[in-house]
N, CA, C and O atoms as a GROMACS GRO file, in nm:
protein
  576
    1MET      N    1   0.090   3.612   4.425
    1MET     CA    2   0.108   3.520   4.315
    1MET      C    3  -0.017   3.526   4.227
    1MET      O    4  -0.129   3.526   4.277
    2SER      N    5   0.005   3.530   4.098
    2SER     CA    6  -0.109   3.544   4.007
    2SER      C    7  -0.185   3.412   3.994
    2SER      O    8  -0.134   3.304   4.024
    3MET      N    9  -0.310   3.426   3.949
    3MET     CA   10  -0.398   3.310   3.931
    3MET      C   11  -0.339   3.214   3.827
    3MET      O   12  -0.351   3.092   3.841
    4THR      N   13  -0.277   3.268   3.724
    4THR     CA   14  -0.219   3.183   3.619
    4THR      C   15  -0.107   3.097   3.675
    4THR      O   16  -0.097   2.978   3.644
    5ARG      N   17  -0.022   3.157   3.758
    5ARG     CA   18   0.089   3.080   3.818
    5ARG      C   19   0.036   2.971   3.911
    5ARG      O   20   0.086   2.859   3.910
    6ILE      N   21  -0.063   3.005   3.990
    6ILE     CA   22  -0.120   2.906   4.082
    6ILE      C   23  -0.177   2.788   4.005
    6ILE      O   24  -0.152   2.673   4.039
    7LEU      N   25  -0.255   2.818   3.900
    7LEU     CA   26  -0.314   2.711   3.820
    7LEU      C   27  -0.206   2.629   3.749
    7LEU      O   28  -0.220   2.507   3.735
    8THR      N   29  -0.100   2.694   3.705
    8THR     CA   30   0.010   2.622   3.640
    8THR      C   31   0.078   2.528   3.738
    8THR      O   32   0.107   2.414   3.705
    9ILE      N   33   0.103   2.577   3.858
    9ILE     CA   34   0.167   2.493   3.960
    9ILE      C   35   0.079   2.374   3.996
    9ILE      O   36   0.127   2.261   4.006
   10VAL      N   37  -0.051   2.398   4.014
   10VAL     CA   38  -0.144   2.289   4.045
   10VAL      C   39  -0.146   2.187   3.932
   10VAL      O   40  -0.142   2.067   3.955
   11GLY      N   41  -0.153   2.236   3.809
   11GLY     CA   42  -0.156   2.146   3.694
   11GLY      C   43  -0.030   2.064   3.681
   11GLY      O   44  -0.037   1.944   3.658
   12LEU      N   45   0.086   2.126   3.695
   12LEU     CA   46   0.212   2.054   3.684
   12LEU      C   47   0.229   1.953   3.798
   12LEU      O   48   0.276   1.841   3.776
   13THR      N   49   0.189   1.993   3.917
   13THR     CA   50   0.197   1.901   4.030
   13THR      C   51   0.110   1.778   4.006
   13THR      O   52   0.152   1.666   4.034
   14THR      N   53  -0.008   1.799   3.956
   14THR     CA   54  -0.098   1.687   3.928
   14THR      C   55  -0.041   1.597   3.818
   14THR      O   56  -0.046   1.475   3.830
   15ILE      N   57   0.012   1.657   3.714
   15ILE     CA   58   0.067   1.578   3.603
   15ILE      C   59   0.186   1.496   3.651
   15ILE      O   60   0.195   1.377   3.622
   16ILE      N   61   0.278   1.559   3.725
   16ILE     CA   62   0.398   1.488   3.772
   16ILE      C   63   0.358   1.378   3.870
   16ILE      O   64   0.409   1.266   3.863
   17GLY      N   65   0.266   1.410   3.962
   17GLY     CA   66   0.221   1.309   4.058
   17GLY      C   67   0.152   1.192   3.991
   17GLY      O   68   0.172   1.077   4.030
   18THR      N   69   0.072   1.220   3.892
   18THR     CA   70   0.001   1.114   3.821
   18THR      C   71   0.097   1.028   3.741
   18THR      O   72   0.084   0.906   3.738
   19ALA      N   73   0.191   1.092   3.676
   19ALA     CA   74   0.290   1.016   3.598
   19ALA      C   75   0.374   0.928   3.688
   19ALA      O   76   0.404   0.813   3.654
   20ALA      N   77   0.413   0.980   3.805
   20ALA     CA   78   0.491   0.901   3.900
   20ALA      C   79   0.409   0.784   3.952
   20ALA      O   80   0.460   0.673   3.967
   21HIS      N   81   0.281   0.809   3.980
   21HIS     CA   82   0.194   0.702   4.029
   21HIS      C   83   0.175   0.595   3.922
   21HIS      O   84   0.175   0.475   3.952
   22ALA      N   85   0.158   0.637   3.798
   22ALA     CA   86   0.139   0.540   3.690
   22ALA      C   87   0.263   0.457   3.669
   22ALA      O   88   0.255   0.337   3.643
   23ALA      N   89   0.379   0.521   3.678
   23ALA     CA   90   0.504   0.448   3.657
   23ALA      C   91   0.531   0.354   3.773
   23ALA      O   92   0.590   0.248   3.756
   24ASP      N   93   0.488   0.395   3.891
   24ASP     CA   94   0.516   0.317   4.010
   24ASP      C   95   0.414   0.207   4.034
   24ASP      O   96   0.449   0.097   4.075
   25GLY      N   97   0.287   0.237   4.008
   25GLY     CA   98   0.182   0.148   4.053
   25GLY      C   99   0.126   0.053   3.951
   25GLY      O  100   0.063  -0.044   3.991
   26GLY      N  101   0.143   0.073   3.827
   26GLY     CA  102   0.077  -0.017   3.734
   26GLY      C  103   0.152  -0.028   3.605
   26GLY      O  104   0.219   0.066   3.561
   27ALA      N  105   0.139  -0.141   3.546
   27ALA     CA  106   0.206  -0.163   3.420
   27ALA      C  107   0.103  -0.164   3.309
   27ALA      O  108  -0.012  -0.204   3.330
   28GLY      N  109   0.144  -0.122   3.195
   28GLY     CA  110   0.061  -0.135   3.077
   28GLY      C  111  -0.053  -0.036   3.072
   28GLY      O  112  -0.038   0.081   3.109
   29ALA      N  113  -0.167  -0.085   3.024
   29ALA     CA  114  -0.281   0.000   2.996
   29ALA      C  115  -0.341   0.062   3.121
   29ALA      O  116  -0.385   0.177   3.117
   30ALA      N  117  -0.343  -0.009   3.232
   30ALA     CA  118  -0.402   0.045   3.354
   30ALA      C  119  -0.324   0.167   3.402
   30ALA      O  120  -0.384   0.267   3.440
   31GLY      N  121  -0.194   0.159   3.401
   31GLY     CA  122  -0.110   0.272   3.442
   31GLY      C  123  -0.125   0.389   3.348
   31GLY      O  124  -0.127   0.504   3.391
   32LEU      N  125  -0.136   0.360   3.219
   32LEU     CA  126  -0.152   0.465   3.119
   32LEU      C  127  -0.286   0.536   3.136
   32LEU      O  128  -0.294   0.658   3.125
   33ASN      N  129  -0.392   0.458   3.164
   33ASN     CA  130  -0.524   0.518   3.186
   33ASN      C  131  -0.524   0.611   3.307
   33ASN      O  132  -0.584   0.719   3.304
   34ILE      N  133  -0.458   0.571   3.413
   34ILE     CA  134  -0.449   0.655   3.533
   34ILE      C  135  -0.375   0.784   3.499
   34ILE      O  136  -0.416   0.892   3.542
   35ALA      N  137  -0.267   0.773   3.423
   35ALA     CA  138  -0.190   0.892   3.386
   35ALA      C  139  -0.272   0.984   3.298
   35ALA      O  140  -0.273   1.106   3.318
   36ILE      N  141  -0.342   0.929   3.201
   36ILE     CA  142  -0.423   1.010   3.111
   36ILE      C  143  -0.536   1.079   3.187
   36ILE      O  144  -0.562   1.197   3.165
   37ASP      N  145  -0.602   1.005   3.277
   37ASP     CA  146  -0.709   1.065   3.357
   37ASP      C  147  -0.657   1.181   3.441
   37ASP      O  148  -0.721   1.286   3.449
   38GLY      N  149  -0.544   1.163   3.502
   38GLY     CA  150  -0.485   1.270   3.584
   38GLY      C  151  -0.448   1.391   3.502
   38GLY      O  152  -0.472   1.505   3.542
   39ILE      N  153  -0.387   1.366   3.386
   39ILE     CA  154  -0.347   1.477   3.299
   39ILE      C  155  -0.470   1.552   3.249
   39ILE      O  156  -0.472   1.675   3.251
   40LEU      N  157  -0.572   1.479   3.205
   40LEU     CA  158  -0.694   1.545   3.157
   40LEU      C  159  -0.763   1.623   3.269
   40LEU      O  160  -0.816   1.731   3.245
   41GLY      N  161  -0.762   1.570   3.388
   41GLY     CA  162  -0.820   1.641   3.502
   41GLY      C  163  -0.745   1.770   3.530
   41GLY      O  164  -0.807   1.873   3.557
   42ALA      N  165  -0.613   1.764   3.524
   42ALA     CA  166  -0.532   1.884   3.548
   42ALA      C  167  -0.555   1.988   3.439
   42ALA      O  168  -0.566   2.107   3.467
   43VAL      N  169  -0.562   1.941   3.316
   43VAL     CA  170  -0.588   2.033   3.205
   43VAL      C  171  -0.726   2.098   3.223
   43VAL      O  172  -0.742   2.218   3.198
   44GLY      N  173  -0.824   2.020   3.265
   44GLY     CA  174  -0.957   2.074   3.287
   44GLY      C  175  -0.957   2.182   3.396
   44GLY      O  176  -1.024   2.284   3.382
   45VAL      N  177  -0.883   2.159   3.503
   45VAL     CA  178  -0.874   2.258   3.611
   45VAL      C  179  -0.810   2.386   3.559
   45VAL      O  180  -0.859   2.496   3.587
   46VAL      N  181  -0.702   2.373   3.485
   46VAL     CA  182  -0.632   2.490   3.433
   46VAL      C  183  -0.721   2.568   3.335
   46VAL      O  184  -0.732   2.690   3.344
   47VAL      N  185  -0.782   2.497   3.242
   47VAL     CA  186  -0.868   2.562   3.143
   47VAL      C  187  -0.988   2.628   3.211
   47VAL      O  188  -1.025   2.740   3.177
   48GLY      N  189  -1.049   2.559   3.305
   48GLY     CA  190  -1.162   2.616   3.378
   48GLY      C  191  -1.123   2.742   3.454
   48GLY      O  192  -1.196   2.841   3.452
   49GLY      N  193  -1.010   2.738   3.520
   49GLY     CA  194  -0.962   2.856   3.592
   49GLY      C  195  -0.934   2.973   3.501
   49GLY      O  196  -0.967   3.087   3.532
   50LEU      N  197  -0.873   2.945   3.388
   50LEU     CA  198  -0.846   3.051   3.291
   50LEU      C  199  -0.976   3.108   3.233
   50LEU      O  200  -0.987   3.229   3.212
   51ALA      N  201  -1.073   3.022   3.208
   51ALA     CA  202  -1.201   3.069   3.154
   51ALA      C  203  -1.270   3.161   3.254
   51ALA      O  204  -1.323   3.266   3.215
   52VAL      N  205  -1.271   3.125   3.380
   52VAL     CA  206  -1.332   3.209   3.483
   52VAL      C  207  -1.261   3.343   3.490
   52VAL      O  208  -1.325   3.447   3.502
   53ARG      N  209  -1.130   3.338   3.483
   53ARG     CA  210  -1.053   3.462   3.489
   53ARG      C  211  -1.082   3.552   3.369
   53ARG      O  212  -1.098   3.673   3.384
   54LEU      N  213  -1.089   3.494   3.251
   54LEU     CA  214  -1.118   3.572   3.131
   54LEU      C  215  -1.258   3.633   3.135
   54LEU      O  216  -1.276   3.749   3.097
   55ILE      N  217  -1.355   3.556   3.182
   55ILE     CA  218  -1.492   3.609   3.193
   55ILE      C  219  -1.497   3.724   3.293
   55ILE      O  220  -1.560   3.827   3.267
   56HIS      N  221  -1.432   3.705   3.405
   56HIS     CA  222  -1.429   3.809   3.507
   56HIS      C  223  -1.364   3.936   3.452
   56HIS      O  224  -1.413   4.046   3.474
   57ARG      N  225  -1.254   3.920   3.381
   57ARG     CA  226  -1.185   4.036   3.324
   57ARG      C  227  -1.272   4.104   3.218
   57ARG      O  228  -1.277   4.227   3.212
   58ALA      N  229  -1.339   4.025   3.135
   58ALA     CA  230  -1.424   4.083   3.031
   58ALA      C  231  -1.538   4.163   3.092
   58ALA      O  232  -1.570   4.272   3.045
   59LEU      N  233  -1.600   4.109   3.197
   59LEU     CA  234  -1.707   4.183   3.264
   59LEU      C  235  -1.655   4.312   3.326
   59LEU      O  236  -1.724   4.414   3.326
   60GLY      N  237  -1.534   4.305   3.377
   60GLY     CA  238  -1.473   4.425   3.433
   60GLY      C  239  -1.451   4.531   3.327
   60GLY      O  240  -1.479   4.649   3.348
   61TYR      N  241  -1.399   4.489   3.212
   61TYR     CA  242  -1.375   4.584   3.103
   61TYR      C  243  -1.506   4.640   3.050
   61TYR      O  244  -1.515   4.760   3.022
   62LEU      N  245  -1.602   4.558   3.035
   62LEU     CA  246  -1.727   4.605   2.977
   62LEU      C  247  -1.810   4.686   3.077
   62LEU      O  248  -1.890   4.770   3.038
   63GLY      N  249  -1.790   4.660   3.203
   63GLY     CA  250  -1.863   4.736   3.304
   63GLY      C  251  -2.012   4.710   3.300
   63GLY      O  252  -2.092   4.799   3.329
   64LEU      N  253  -2.049   4.589   3.264
   64LEU     CA  254  -2.192   4.560   3.248
   64LEU      C  255  -2.269   4.575   3.379
   64LEU      O  256  -2.380   4.628   3.380
   65ALA      N  257  -2.212   4.528   3.485
   65ALA     CA  258  -2.282   4.538   3.613
   65ALA      C  259  -2.300   4.684   3.653
   65ALA      O  260  -2.407   4.723   3.701
   66GLU      N  261  -2.198   4.763   3.634
   66GLU     CA  262  -2.206   4.905   3.668
   66GLU      C  263  -2.306   4.976   3.578
   66GLU      O  264  -2.384   5.059   3.625
   67ASP      N  265  -2.305   4.945   3.449
   67ASP     CA  266  -2.400   5.007   3.357
   67ASP      C  267  -2.544   4.973   3.397
   67ASP      O  268  -2.632   5.059   3.391
   68ALA      N  269  -2.567   4.850   3.435
   68ALA     CA  270  -2.702   4.809   3.474
   68ALA      C  271  -2.748   4.885   3.598
   68ALA      O  272  -2.863   4.927   3.608
   69ARG      N  273  -2.657   4.903   3.692
   69ARG     CA  274  -2.690   4.976   3.814
   69ARG      C  275  -2.720   5.123   3.783
   69ARG      O  276  -2.817   5.178   3.835
   70VAL      N  277  -2.638   5.185   3.700
   70VAL     CA  278  -2.660   5.326   3.665
   70VAL      C  279  -2.787   5.341   3.582
   70VAL      O  280  -2.861   5.438   3.598
   71ARG      N  281  -2.812   5.245   3.492
   71ARG     CA  282  -2.934   5.250   3.410
   71ARG      C  283  -3.058   5.243   3.498
   71ARG      O  284  -3.155   5.316   3.474
   72GLN      N  285  -3.056   5.157   3.599
   72GLN     CA  286  -3.170   5.146   3.691
   72GLN      C  287  -3.189   5.276   3.769
   72GLN      O  288  -3.301   5.323   3.788
   73TYR      N  289  -3.079   5.333   3.812
   73TYR     CA  290  -3.082   5.461   3.884
   73TYR      C  291  -3.140   5.571   3.795
   73TYR      O  292  -3.220   5.653   3.840
   74LEU      N  293  -3.098   5.574   3.668
   74LEU     CA  294  -3.147   5.674   3.575
   74LEU      C  295  -3.295   5.656   3.546
   74LEU      O  296  -3.369   5.754   3.535
   75GLU      N  297  -3.339   5.531   3.535
   75GLU     CA  298  -3.483   5.505   3.513
   75GLU      C  299  -3.566   5.558   3.631
   75GLU      O  300  -3.669   5.622   3.611
   76GLN      N  301  -3.519   5.532   3.753
   76GLN     CA  302  -3.591   5.580   3.870
   76GLN      C  303  -3.591   5.733   3.876
   76GLN      O  304  -3.692   5.794   3.911
   77ALA      N  305  -3.478   5.794   3.841
   77ALA     CA  306  -3.470   5.939   3.840
   77ALA      C  307  -3.562   5.998   3.733
   77ALA      O  308  -3.622   6.104   3.754
   78THR      N  309  -3.575   5.930   3.621
   78THR     CA  310  -3.663   5.978   3.514
   78THR      C  311  -3.809   5.974   3.556
   78THR      O  312  -3.885   6.066   3.527
   79VAL      N  313  -3.848   5.868   3.624
   79VAL     CA  314  -3.985   5.859   3.676
   79VAL      C  315  -4.010   5.973   3.774
   79VAL      O  316  -4.116   6.036   3.771
   80SER      N  317  -3.914   5.998   3.860
   80SER     CA  318  -3.928   6.109   3.956
   80SER      C  319  -3.935   6.243   3.884
   80SER      O  320  -4.013   6.330   3.922
   81ALA      N  321  -3.854   6.259   3.780
   81ALA     CA  322  -3.854   6.384   3.704
   81ALA      C  323  -3.989   6.407   3.636
   81ALA      O  324  -4.040   6.519   3.635
   82ILE      N  325  -4.045   6.302   3.580
   82ILE     CA  326  -4.176   6.314   3.513
   82ILE      C  327  -4.284   6.346   3.615
   82ILE      O  328  -4.369   6.432   3.591
   83ASP      N  329  -4.283   6.277   3.728
   83ASP     CA  330  -4.381   6.306   3.834
   83ASP      C  331  -4.371   6.451   3.880
   83ASP      O  332  -4.471   6.520   3.895
   84TYR      N  333  -4.248   6.496   3.900
   84TYR     CA  334  -4.224   6.635   3.942
   84TYR      C  335  -4.277   6.732   3.837
   84TYR      O  336  -4.346   6.828   3.871
   85ALA      N  337  -4.244   6.708   3.712
   85ALA     CA  338  -4.284   6.798   3.603
   85ALA      C  339  -4.436   6.804   3.587
   85ALA      O  340  -4.493   6.910   3.565
   86VAL      N  341  -4.499   6.688   3.599
   86VAL     CA  342  -4.647   6.684   3.587
   86VAL      C  343  -4.710   6.763   3.700
   86VAL      O  344  -4.805   6.838   3.676
   87ARG      N  345  -4.659   6.748   3.823
   87ARG     CA  346  -4.714   6.824   3.936
   87ARG      C  347  -4.689   6.974   3.919
   87ARG      O  348  -4.778   7.054   3.945
   88GLN      N  349  -4.569   7.011   3.876
   88GLN     CA  350  -4.536   7.152   3.859
   88GLN      C  351  -4.619   7.218   3.749
   88GLN      O  352  -4.656   7.335   3.758
   89ALA      N  353  -4.647   7.141   3.644
   89ALA     CA  354  -4.725   7.194   3.533
   89ALA      C  355  -4.874   7.198   3.565
   89ALA      O  356  -4.951   7.262   3.493
   90GLY      N  357  -4.914   7.132   3.671
   90GLY     CA  358  -5.055   7.129   3.708
   90GLY      C  359  -5.137   7.041   3.617
   90GLY      O  360  -5.258   7.061   3.602
   91ALA      N  361  -5.072   6.945   3.555
   91ALA     CA  362  -5.141   6.854   3.461
   91ALA      C  363  -5.180   6.729   3.538
   91ALA      O  364  -5.103   6.632   3.544
   92GLY      N  365  -5.297   6.730   3.596
   92GLY     CA  366  -5.340   6.619   3.680
   92GLY      C  367  -5.403   6.504   3.605
   92GLY      O  368  -5.408   6.393   3.656
   93THR      N  369  -5.450   6.528   3.485
   93THR     CA  370  -5.515   6.421   3.409
   93THR      C  371  -5.430   6.384   3.288
   93THR      O  372  -5.341   6.458   3.248
   94ARG      N  373  -5.461   6.268   3.231
   94ARG     CA  374  -5.386   6.223   3.113
   94ARG      C  375  -5.403   6.319   2.996
   94ARG      O  376  -5.308   6.347   2.923
   95GLY      N  377  -5.522   6.368   2.979
   95GLY     CA  378  -5.547   6.464   2.871
   95GLY      C  379  -5.467   6.593   2.890
   95GLY      O  380  -5.414   6.648   2.794
   96ALA      N  381  -5.460   6.640   3.013
   96ALA     CA  382  -5.384   6.761   3.041
   96ALA      C  383  -5.235   6.739   3.017
   96ALA      O  384  -5.166   6.829   2.968
   97VAL      N  385  -5.186   6.620   3.050
   97VAL     CA  386  -5.045   6.589   3.026
   97VAL      C  387  -5.018   6.589   2.877
   97VAL      O  388  -4.915   6.641   2.832
   98ARG      N  389  -5.107   6.532   2.799
   98ARG     CA  390  -5.089   6.531   2.653
   98ARG      C  391  -5.087   6.674   2.598
   98ARG      O  392  -5.008   6.706   2.510
   99ASP      N  393  -5.175   6.758   2.650
   99ASP     CA  394  -5.182   6.896   2.603
   99ASP      C  395  -5.057   6.975   2.641
   99ASP      O  396  -5.016   7.066   2.569
  100MET      N  397  -4.998   6.942   2.754
  100MET     CA  398  -4.882   7.016   2.806
  100MET      C  399  -4.752   6.936   2.789
  100MET      O  400  -4.656   6.958   2.861
  101GLN      N  401  -4.751   6.845   2.696
  101GLN     CA  402  -4.641   6.751   2.682
  101GLN      C  403  -4.505   6.821   2.668
  101GLN      O  404  -4.409   6.781   2.734
  102HIS      N  405  -4.495   6.922   2.585
  102HIS     CA  406  -4.366   6.988   2.564
  102HIS      C  407  -4.317   7.056   2.691
  102HIS      O  408  -4.198   7.051   2.722
  103GLN      N  409  -4.408   7.117   2.763
  103GLN     CA  410  -4.370   7.182   2.888
  103GLN      C  411  -4.325   7.079   2.992
  103GLN      O  412  -4.226   7.099   3.062
  104VAL      N  413  -4.398   6.969   3.000
  104VAL     CA  414  -4.362   6.863   3.096
  104VAL      C  415  -4.226   6.804   3.060
  104VAL      O  416  -4.143   6.782   3.148
  105ILE      N  417  -4.202   6.780   2.932
  105ILE     CA  418  -4.072   6.725   2.889
  105ILE      C  419  -3.959   6.822   2.922
  105ILE      O  420  -3.855   6.780   2.972
  106ASP      N  421  -3.979   6.951   2.894
  106ASP     CA  422  -3.876   7.051   2.926
  106ASP      C  423  -3.843   7.052   3.074
  106ASP      O  424  -3.726   7.057   3.112
  107MET      N  425  -3.945   7.046   3.158
  107MET     CA  426  -3.922   7.048   3.303
  107MET      C  427  -3.853   6.921   3.350
  107MET      O  428  -3.763   6.926   3.434
  108ALA      N  429  -3.893   6.807   3.295
  108ALA     CA  430  -3.831   6.680   3.334
  108ALA      C  431  -3.685   6.676   3.289
  108ALA      O  432  -3.598   6.629   3.363
  109VAL      N  433  -3.657   6.723   3.168
  109VAL     CA  434  -3.519   6.727   3.118
  109VAL      C  435  -3.433   6.816   3.208
  109VAL      O  436  -3.321   6.780   3.244
  110ASN      N  437  -3.485   6.932   3.243
  110ASN     CA  438  -3.414   7.023   3.332
  110ASN      C  439  -3.385   6.957   3.467
  110ASN      O  440  -3.275   6.967   3.520
  111TYR      N  441  -3.485   6.889   3.521
  111TYR     CA  442  -3.471   6.817   3.649
  111TYR      C  443  -3.357   6.714   3.640
  111TYR      O  444  -3.272   6.707   3.729
  112LEU      N  445  -3.357   6.636   3.533
  112LEU     CA  446  -3.254   6.532   3.517
  112LEU      C  447  -3.115   6.594   3.501
  112LEU      O  448  -3.018   6.542   3.556
  113GLN      N  449  -3.105   6.701   3.427
  113GLN     CA  450  -2.975   6.765   3.406
  113GLN      C  451  -2.919   6.820   3.537
  113GLN      O  452  -2.798   6.823   3.557
  114ARG      N  453  -3.006   6.862   3.626
  114ARG     CA  454  -2.962   6.913   3.756
  114ARG      C  455  -2.931   6.800   3.854
  114ARG      O  456  -2.836   6.810   3.932
  115ARG      N  457  -3.011   6.693   3.851
  115ARG     CA  458  -3.001   6.589   3.953
  115ARG      C  459  -2.906   6.474   3.920
  115ARG      O  460  -2.839   6.423   4.010
  116VAL      N  461  -2.898   6.432   3.796
  116VAL     CA  462  -2.818   6.314   3.762
  116VAL      C  463  -2.730   6.338   3.638
  116VAL      O  464  -2.736   6.262   3.542
  117PRO      N  465  -2.647   6.443   3.640
  117PRO     CA  466  -2.566   6.472   3.522
  117PRO      C  467  -2.466   6.360   3.488
  117PRO      O  468  -2.439   6.335   3.371
  118ASP      N  469  -2.411   6.294   3.590
  118ASP     CA  470  -2.315   6.186   3.564
  118ASP      C  471  -2.380   6.067   3.493
  118ASP      O  472  -2.321   6.009   3.402
  119ALA      N  473  -2.500   6.032   3.535
  119ALA     CA  474  -2.570   5.920   3.471
  119ALA      C  475  -2.603   5.955   3.326
  119ALA      O  476  -2.594   5.869   3.238
  120LEU      N  477  -2.641   6.079   3.302
  120LEU     CA  478  -2.672   6.121   3.165
  120LEU      C  479  -2.547   6.116   3.077
  120LEU      O  480  -2.553   6.071   2.963
  121SER      N  481  -2.436   6.162   3.130
  121SER     CA  482  -2.313   6.162   3.051
  121SER      C  483  -2.261   6.020   3.027
  121SER      O  484  -2.198   5.994   2.925
  122ARG      N  485  -2.287   5.929   3.120
  122ARG     CA  486  -2.242   5.790   3.102
  122ARG      C  487  -2.305   5.728   2.978
  122ARG      O  488  -2.242   5.648   2.908
  123PHE      N  489  -2.430   5.763   2.951
  123PHE     CA  490  -2.502   5.707   2.835
  123PHE      C  491  -2.514   5.809   2.722
  123PHE      O  492  -2.592   5.789   2.628
  124ASP      N  493  -2.439   5.917   2.730
  124ASP     CA  494  -2.439   6.021   2.626
  124ASP      C  495  -2.579   6.073   2.594
  124ASP      O  496  -2.614   6.093   2.478
  125LEU      N  497  -2.658   6.094   2.697
  125LEU     CA  498  -2.792   6.149   2.679
  125LEU      C  499  -2.787   6.300   2.691
  125LEU      O  500  -2.785   6.355   2.802
  126VAL      N  501  -2.785   6.367   2.578
  126VAL     CA  502  -2.783   6.512   2.574
  126VAL      C  503  -2.883   6.560   2.470
  126VAL      O  504  -2.915   6.488   2.375
  127ASP      N  505  -2.931   6.680   2.490
  127ASP     CA  506  -3.017   6.751   2.395
  127ASP      C  507  -3.132   6.665   2.343
  127ASP      O  508  -3.218   6.622   2.420
  128VAL      N  509  -3.133   6.641   2.213
  128VAL     CA  510  -3.245   6.572   2.149
  128VAL      C  511  -3.260   6.430   2.202
  128VAL      O  512  -3.372   6.383   2.224
  129ASP      N  513  -3.149   6.361   2.222
  129ASP     CA  514  -3.156   6.224   2.274
  129ASP      C  515  -3.220   6.220   2.412
  129ASP      O  516  -3.301   6.131   2.440
  130LEU      N  517  -3.186   6.316   2.496
  130LEU     CA  518  -3.245   6.321   2.631
  130LEU      C  519  -3.393   6.354   2.623
  130LEU      O  520  -3.473   6.296   2.696
  131ARG      N  521  -3.430   6.446   2.536
  131ARG     CA  522  -3.573   6.479   2.519
  131ARG      C  523  -3.650   6.356   2.469
  131ARG      O  524  -3.760   6.329   2.517
  132ASP      N  525  -3.593   6.282   2.374
  132ASP     CA  526  -3.659   6.161   2.324
  132ASP      C  527  -3.672   6.056   2.434
  132ASP      O  528  -3.774   5.988   2.445
  133TYR      N  529  -3.567   6.043   2.514
  133TYR     CA  530  -3.567   5.948   2.626
  133TYR      C  531  -3.681   5.980   2.723
  133TYR      O  532  -3.756   5.891   2.763
  134VAL      N  533  -3.693   6.107   2.760
  134VAL     CA  534  -3.798   6.148   2.853
  134VAL      C  535  -3.936   6.135   2.788
  134VAL      O  536  -4.031   6.089   2.851
  135ALA      N  537  -3.947   6.174   2.661
  135ALA     CA  538  -4.076   6.166   2.591
  135ALA      C  539  -4.125   6.021   2.584
  135ALA      O  540  -4.245   5.996   2.599
  136ALA      N  541  -4.035   5.928   2.561
  136ALA     CA  542  -4.074   5.786   2.555
  136ALA      C  543  -4.128   5.740   2.690
  136ALA      O  544  -4.229   5.669   2.696
  137ARG      N  545  -4.063   5.779   2.796
  137ARG     CA  546  -4.109   5.738   2.930
  137ARG      C  547  -4.235   5.813   2.970
  137ARG      O  548  -4.319   5.758   3.041
  138LEU      N  549  -4.248   5.936   2.926
  138LEU     CA  550  -4.372   6.010   2.952
  138LEU      C  551  -4.489   5.945   2.880
  138LEU      O  552  -4.597   5.933   2.937
  139GLY      N  553  -4.468   5.904   2.757
  139GLY     CA  554  -4.572   5.835   2.683
  139GLY      C  555  -4.616   5.707   2.752
  139GLY      O  556  -4.735   5.675   2.755
  140ARG      N  557  -4.520   5.634   2.806
  140ARG     CA  558  -4.551   5.511   2.880
  140ARG      C  559  -4.630   5.543   3.005
  140ARG      O  560  -4.724   5.471   3.040
  141ALA      N  561  -4.593   5.652   3.074
  141ALA     CA  562  -4.663   5.690   3.197
  141ALA      C  563  -4.805   5.737   3.168
  141ALA      O  564  -4.897   5.708   3.244
  142VAL      N  565  -4.823   5.810   3.057
  142VAL     CA  566  -4.956   5.861   3.023
  142VAL      C  567  -5.046   5.750   2.974
  142VAL      O  568  -5.164   5.746   3.007
  143ASP      N  569  -4.990   5.660   2.894
  143ASP     CA  570  -5.072   5.550   2.838
  143ASP      C  571  -5.104   5.443   2.940
  143ASP      O  572  -5.192   5.360   2.919
  144GLY      N  573  -5.034   5.446   3.051
  144GLY     CA  574  -5.063   5.351   3.159
  144GLY      C  575  -4.990   5.228   3.140
  144GLY      O  576  -5.002   5.136   3.220
   0.00000   0.00000   0.00000
């Protein structure tokens, strides 16, 4: 049974029960207040349930949680790629890294293309965009 049907049944049951109680238990304004309170409570439950469902569905469509996880994975892989490239290039100092920047970027890009192609394709990081992505992180690593 879907969430919408369950919430509808709960809401209708509450409304009918409250209306019956108001008609049975009190006359005038007191009975009406009880009925209104019950109806508003049921409406609040239904609206709240629908809001939660819509938010959950929107997050599912947008894939925000998955994107965040893949982005974190890609960041870690990029740090590893830069470390690998710096070691392979023999650039042990910040000055040497600056001097060999293009070589280090090429090696890091190659490393990422081999190790995490799915993560790169998820964010459309290819060619110049991937080089810029690595260069930005290399600059951060060199500048400290």
